[in-house]
N, C-alpha and C positions, 0 to 999 in steps of 0.2 A: 617591636614586632606585634602586630595585631592579628589575632587568630579568631576567626568567626566559627563558632560551632553551631551548626543548625542540625536539628534532627530532620533528616531527609524525608522526602515525601513517599518513601517506600511503604511506610505503614498506612498512609492514606490511600495509596494505590491498591494495596492488598485489601483494605477495608472496603473500597469501592467495588472491587471485583467480587468480594464475598456478598456484599449487599445486592449487587446486580444479579448474581446467581440466585439469591433468595427470591428476588422479585420475579425473575423469569420462571422459577419453579412454582411460585404462587399463581402466576398468570396461567401456566399450563394446567395446574390442578383446577383452578377456577373455571377454565374453559371446558374441561371435561365434565365437571360437575354441572355447569350450565347446559352443556350439550345433552347430557343424560336427562336433565330436568325437562328440556324442551322436547325431547323425543319420547316422552311418556314414561320415563324411568322413575318418576316420583311415586311414592306409595299411594295406593288408592284412597280416595276420600271416604271416611267411615260414615259420614252422613248422620252424625249424632244429633238427635232432636230431643229437646226437653219440653215436656208438656206439663203445665201447672194447672191443676183443677181447683176450683174454689168449692 
């Protein structure tokens, strides 16, 4: 009698769902950060100038 024991793909499926969820969350957060940057939500430029005199 031959018995094959395979560790089923349930772990891989769970891991892929978790990874997919993380990727979707990163994409949503990235979109809102990009949208805020494009609509002028970035901090104002300080306009630092350095003058060196001899």
